C-alpha positions in Angstrom: 31.5 58.0 14.6 32.7 61.2 12.9 32.7 64.9 13.5 32.0 67.1 10.5 33.7 70.4 9.9 31.3 71.7 7.3 32.8 75.2 6.9 33.3 77.0 3.6 36.8 77.1 2.2 37.8 80.6 0.8 37.2 80.6 -2.9 35.5 77.3 -2.9 32.2 77.6 -4.9 30.6 76.5 -8.1 33.5 77.1 -10.6 34.1 76.9 -14.3 35.2 73.4 -15.4 35.8 72.0 -18.8 34.1 68.8 -19.6 34.5 66.8 -22.7 30.9 66.9 -23.8 29.4 70.2 -22.8 32.4 72.6 -22.9 32.8 75.1 -20.1 30.0 75.2 -17.6 29.0 75.9 -14.0 29.2 72.8 -11.8 28.4 71.7 -8.3 31.2 70.3 -6.2 31.7 68.2 -3.1 35.0 67.6 -1.3 35.5 65.5 1.8 38.9 65.0 3.4 40.3 63.6 6.6 43.5 62.1 8.2 44.1 58.4 8.2 46.9 56.8 10.2 48.6 54.8 7.5 51.3 55.7 4.9 50.2 57.3 1.5 51.3 54.2 -0.4 48.9 52.0 1.6 46.0 54.4 1.1 46.7 54.6 -2.6 46.7 50.8 -3.1 43.5 50.5 -1.2 41.8 53.2 -3.3 42.8 51.5 -6.5 40.5 48.6 -5.6 37.3 50.5 -6.3 34.9 47.6 -6.1 36.3 46.7 -2.7 35.0 49.9 -1.1 32.1 50.8 -3.4 29.9 48.6 -1.1 30.0 51.4 1.4 27.3 53.3 -0.6 23.7 52.7 0.5 22.4 53.1 -3.1 25.1 51.2 -5.1 23.9 47.6 -5.8 27.0 46.3 -7.6 30.1 47.2 -9.6 31.3 45.6 -12.8 35.0 46.2 -13.5 36.7 46.1 -16.9 40.4 46.7 -16.4 43.0 46.5 -13.7 42.5 50.0 -12.2 45.0 51.8 -14.5 43.9 54.6 -16.9 41.3 53.3 -19.3 39.6 51.0 -16.7 35.8 51.2 -16.9 33.3 50.6 -14.1 29.6 50.0 -14.5 27.9 51.2 -11.3 24.4 49.9 -10.8 22.4 52.3 -8.5 18.9 52.1 -7.1 17.1 54.8 -5.3 13.3 55.3 -4.7 11.6 53.8 -7.7 14.6 54.3 -10.0 17.4 52.2 -11.2 20.4 53.5 -13.1 23.7 52.2 -14.4 26.5 54.8 -14.5 29.7 54.2 -16.4 32.9 55.7 -15.0 36.5 55.5 -16.4 39.9 56.0 -14.7 41.5 58.8 -16.7 44.8 59.2 -14.9 46.8 57.9 -11.9 49.9 59.3 -10.2 51.1 56.7 -7.7 50.9 57.1 -4.7 49.1 60.5 -4.7 46.2 60.7 -7.0 43.5 58.8 -9.0 41.4 60.7 -11.5 38.1 59.5 -13.0 35.1 60.7 -15.0 31.6 59.6 -15.9 31.5 58.8 -19.6 27.7 58.9 -20.3 24.5 60.7 -19.5 26.0 63.5 -17.3 29.1 65.5 -17.1 30.9 64.6 -13.9 34.5 64.0 -12.9 36.5 63.7 -9.7 39.6 62.3 -8.0 41.1 60.8 -4.9 44.2 62.6 -3.6 46.6 61.3 -0.9 49.5 63.2 0.7 51.6 62.8 3.8 50.3 64.7 6.8 53.0 64.9 9.4 51.0 67.5 11.4 48.2 65.0 11.8 50.3 62.4 13.6 49.3 61.8 17.2 52.0 60.9 19.7 51.2 57.2 19.6 51.0 56.9 15.8 54.0 56.5 13.4 52.6 58.0 10.3 49.5 59.8 8.8 48.1 60.7 5.4 45.5 63.2 4.3 43.0 61.6 2.0 40.7 63.7 -0.1 37.7 62.7 -2.2 36.5 65.4 -4.7 33.6 65.2 -7.2 32.4 67.9 -9.6 29.2 67.5 -11.8 27.0 69.6 -14.0 23.3 69.0 -13.0 22.1 70.7 -16.2 23.9 68.2 -18.4 21.9 65.2 -17.2 20.2 63.4 -20.1 16.4 63.2 -20.0 16.7 59.7 -21.4 19.2 58.3 -18.9 16.5 57.0 -16.5 13.0 55.5 -17.1 11.0 58.0 -15.0 7.5 57.4 -13.6 4.7 59.6 -15.0 4.7 63.2 -13.8 8.3 62.9 -12.5 10.8 65.2 -14.2 14.6 64.8 -14.4 14.9 68.2 -12.7 13.0 66.9 -9.7 15.2 63.8 -9.5 18.4 65.8 -9.7 17.4 68.1 -6.9 16.5 65.1 -4.7 19.8 63.3 -5.5 22.2 66.2 -5.0 22.1 66.1 -1.2 22.6 62.4 -1.3 25.9 62.9 -3.1 27.3 64.8 -0.1 25.9 62.2 2.3 27.4 59.3 0.4 30.8 61.0 0.0 31.1 61.5 3.8 30.1 57.9 4.4 32.6 56.5 1.9 35.5 58.5 3.4 34.6 57.5 6.9 34.5 53.8 6.0 37.8 54.0 4.1 39.5 55.2 7.3 37.9 52.4 9.4 39.0 49.7 6.9 42.5 51.0 6.5 43.1 51.3 10.2 41.3 48.2 11.2 39.2 49.8 13.9 36.5 52.4 14.4 37.4 55.8 15.9 36.1 59.3 15.9 37.0 60.8 12.5 37.2 64.6 11.8 35.8 65.1 8.3 36.4 68.4 6.5 33.5 68.9 4.1 33.5 71.6 1.4 30.6 72.0 -1.0 29.5 74.5 -3.6 27.1 75.9 -4.3 25.1 75.7 -1.0 22.4 73.5 -2.7 24.6 70.4 -2.5 
């Protein structure tokens, strides 16, 4: 179980990001964070094993990894939703043990994100020794999606698909963070998720 705190963060909205293919553009963003009761080093090592927790996604069928999780590692992510199937390719672009893992999508759409981990001494209950704040952030440009990326049914446009998928990104992000907490702590508990999204359409 989890409790969402879906309140806007001051200054958090669609912002200007620089992507490698389309230059500077408005993007949509989703960020989900929570506290987990393990040290940052343990959280970081867990997050490096991306195929291990990718199974949390309802729409991700499989992951093919090429690399050891360090910068330059590629992942082919095979998704299926509705009548569509799509393989995204992501790459790890930078790591800063034990605090951050950066990644980007390398074809068909401009998207990038990161996992961030930091000590959270204020989040430690009386019966817990340590706590970390874990944050999952993704930014993407819906207008950059390639019309040829997916074999669409007749009378279905890429714009329609994008609008249907955008809310799923937020849903999947919350599910992944919730399950990460459960796996790291070894038991289920109520989790307070802080969710920030911009613009409101996400």
